[in-house]
N, C-alpha and C positions, 0 to 999 in steps of 0.2 A: 161493529162500528168503533172507530177510534174514539178514545176518551175526549178528544178535542172536537168531535163531530156534533155534540149536543150544544144547544144555545143555553148558556148558563150565565147568570148575573152574579158578580161578586160585589162586595160592599165598596162604596165609594171611599176614597182615602180619608175623607173627613170623619166618616163613621168608624174607621179603623184607628183613628188617632187616640192617644192616651197620654196622661201626665205621669212623669217619672221624677222622683226627687232622690238625689244621692248626696252623701257626705264625704268629706275628705277622710283619709286614713290618718294614722298617727304621724306619717311623714308628709302630710299635706297634699296627697295625691288622690284623684278621683278614680284612677285605675281603669280608664277607658281610652280608646284611641278615636281620633276624629279624622275622617277621610273625605274626599270629594272637594266641593267648593266650586264657585263660579270660574275660578282660574283653571279648573279642570273640566269645565262645561258640565258640571254635575251639581245636584243638590248636596248639601253637607249630610253625611251619614255616619253611623257608628261603625267603626272598624272592628278588628279582632280584639277580644278581651276575654277575661276569665270571670265568670259570674261570681265565684266564691270570693273574689277580691274586691267586689263592689259593695259598698255599704249603702243599702237602700233605706229610704224613709217613706214608709207607706207600702201599698200593695203593688204599685206599678213596677214593671221590670223592663230592662233594655234587652234588645236582641241584636245580634250582628246584622248589619245592613239596614237597620231602622233609619228612616229619613228624619232628620231633626228639623222641626218647623219653628220652634221657639226656644230661646234660652233666657230664663228669668223674665218672661213676658215679652221679650224683644223678638220680632219676626226676623229670622236670619236667612231665609231663602234668597239666594242671589248674592250673598256675601262670599268673599274668598275664604279659603280654609284658615289662613293666618289670622284674619280678623275674628273668626269664630273662636279659635283657640285662645286668642288674647282676651276675648269676652269671658270665656270660661275660667281662665286663670285669675281674672279679677273678680270673679263671682264670690259672693258671701256663701255661708253654709246654712242650709243645703243648696245645692245646685238644682234648679227646677227646669225641666225640659218637657216640651211637648213633641212627641214623635209619632210616626205612623209607619206601618209596614208597607213597603213598596208593592205595587201591583200594576195592573193594566191602566188604571186611571192616573197613576202617578209613579213613574219609574225614576231612576236616578238621573236620567238624561234631561238637562235643562233645555237643550235645543228642542227636544221633542215636545215638552210641555209649553214652551213659549210659542211654538209653531201651531199649537192647537187653537181652535176657535170655540169660545164659550159664551154663553148668554151673559149679557152685561148685568152686573150686580150679583152674579152667582159667586159662590165661594171659590170656584176655580178661577174666575176672572179676577177676583180680589188677590188671589195668590200670584197671578201673573203680574199684577201691578206692584205687589211687594217685591217681587224679583227684580223688576225694572228699577224701582226706586233704589234698591240696594246696589244694583249694578252701576247706576250712575254716580255712586259715591267713589267708584274706583276706575271707571272707564268713561270715555267720551265718544258719543256716537259719531259715525262718519257718513259722509254723503258726497255724491258727485255733482250736486247743484252748486252754482257759484255763491259766494258769500253775499249776504244782504248788508245794507248799510248798518254799521255798528257791530257786526259780527266779527269775531276773531277766531281764526283757526287754532284748534287746540284748547279752546275755551267753550265756545258754543257748539261747535262741531270740529271734526277733523275733515277739512275739505281736500278732495283728491280727484284724480282723473278716473275715468271708467276702467282703464287698464289696471290701475293700482287697486281699485275696489275689487275687480274680478280676481286679481291675484290673491287678495285677502280671502275671498270666498273659497278659492281652490285650495288654499292652505288650511282650511277649517279654522280660521282665526276669528270667525264671526259667530256669535250666538244667535243672531237674527239677521236676516237680510231680505230685501224686497225692493220692488219698483213702484214708485209713486210719482205721479205727475211727470213721467219721463225721466226721473232721476232715481238713482240707487241710494238706499239708506241701509245702514247696518249698525249693529251693536258689537263692537269688538270684545273678545274675551279679555277680562282684566288680568293684569300681571299677577303672578303668584307672590312676588316680593316687591310691592310698590315702594316708590321713593318716600312717600308720606307715611309716617308711622300710624296715623289716624285716618279713618275714612273721612273724605271731604263731602259734606252735604251740598249738593248743587241746587240751583234755583229750581222751583217747581216747573214742570214741563207739561204741555198739553197733549193729551192722548189723541192719536189719530184713529178714527174708526173707519171700518170698511176696508178698502184696498190697502193692504198693509204689508209690512215686513213683520208678520206676527203681531199685528196691531202695535207696531213700534211707536213709542212716544217720540215725536219729532218736535223740537223746540220751535214754538210759535208758528208751525206750519198749519195751513187751513185744513179743516176736516174734509175727508174724501166724500164726493157726491155719490159714490158707488153704493147702491142699495144693498142691504144685507140679504142673505139667502133665507129661504123659508125655514131652515133649521133653527135660525135665530129669531126671526120675527113672527113665526106662526104663534098665535095666541095659545098659551098654555103648553106649548111644545118645547120643553127644554131638552137639551141633549141627555140621553140616557147613558147609563154605564155601558162601556164597551163590553160585548160578550167575552167571556174568559178565553184567553189564548195561552198557549204555552209561552214561557218567557221568551220575548223577542230579542232582548239584548240590544247592543248598539247597532247602528247601521253598518253594513259591510264596508271594508276599506274602500276609499275613493268615492263613496256615495255621500250625498248631502240632500237636505230639504230646501226647496225654493218655492216661490209664489209668483203666479202670473199677475198681470195688471188687473185681471178679473177676480183676484183674491183666491185663486184656486191653488191648492197645495199639490206639488208634484215632486218627483225625485230625480236627481241628476247623477249619472254615472260618469265621473270625470275621466275615467280611464278610457271608456269607449266613446265618450261624448254623446251618449244616448240619454233620452229622458223617458219617464214612465209615470203614469198616474198612480200606479199601484206600489205600495210599500214593498221593496224587494225582499224584506224578511217574511212578509205574509205570502208573497208570490212563491217563495221557496217552500213554505209549508203546504200551499195548495198543490204545487208540482209534486210534492212527496205524498200527496193524498192524505195529509193529516188534518185537513179542514174539509168538511163536507157541506152540502147544501142544507138549508133549513127545511122545516116541514112545509113551507110555502114555496119551495123551489126557488128561493132567492139565494144568491151566492152568500157565503158565510160573512156575517157582520152587517148585512143589509136588513132594513126594516121598512115595511110599508106604513105610511101615515096618511091621514086626511086632515086638512085644515079648511075652515069655512072660507078663508080668503084665497088660499092657493090651490085648493082641491087636493086630489090624490098625488102623492109624490113619494120618493124613496130616499131613505137616509143610509149612507155608508158610514157606520160608526167607526170603522177602522181608520179610514182616511179623512173623516170629518168633512164629507162632501154630500151634496144632494142631487137628485135627478128626477125629472118628470117621466123619463122612460124606464120601464120595468127592466131591471138588470137580469141577465141570464148568465150561465156559465160561459157561453160562447161570447156574449158581449163583453164580459170581463176580460177574456183573452184579447179581444180586439182593443179594448180600452187600455190594456197593459202596454200594447204596442204603439198606441197613438201618442204622438208627441204633443207637448203643451202648445198653446198658441204662440205664434212667432214673437209676440211682444214680451214673452217671458224670458 
């Protein structure tokens, strides 16, 4: 059996997090490199460096590709790389960071994490809100709905046509996008070198729950009436860790994530203009025979659950979806070919 054929749980990213303190050398350098950032659609992470040149304070150690969650107590997920580097340069000594090793529950990909659905008040949900709060210091959400009285384009939203919005989506310029109330909403990727030298804290915004563009925060928009799925509302049934997979990496070229009006995640191939429910990276592994069925004859990544309110249902941990119909290998193949609802 392939080493990827067994259902194995890894630690959640929060359990893998650790605190690291480092000091400047005699030349005033920390001797680490910072990569990623929201301007690159990524979490900020540690780049290439030499361990022997870093002066540590305490037992914590950095590793290449560690995702940086905090700098001196400030949560930095969703900031652009330039702002994080400025924060580090202005730091006192020692520099304190909280980092975590990337894994299936938290990769470097901001889009992937923002597109996931988490139980409200969970640590994952809180991290999503941190990302959005930091994003809105450097970018302005866009929408195809008309301005309301008192709203100004470029301040409250960037108002645009449907064609302009879809062009942004096709160019991978959006970190989140979705359809709500018949209008498109999106969060553009912030610029790498913004005009303002300091992040601008914008007014607080209300979170929209339910049908979302990744639960996009939309200024003063009403909450969605769409009910949550059993995976979120089932009493005591929080999302579990996704079973271990080989590193998936970024989506293939010309692919992106989208959401239907029913809040269902699907994938778009902009080259062929085809859509699929199944993550193309996972589909490739299944086609190669590197993922096998579980001991309950469920497709890889699926779990059977029971709830007093909803009864028996199945959870697709890989694509963050639920179903009342028992999935099989054949149904997965059909589901992969099935297009999303027309409203998506």
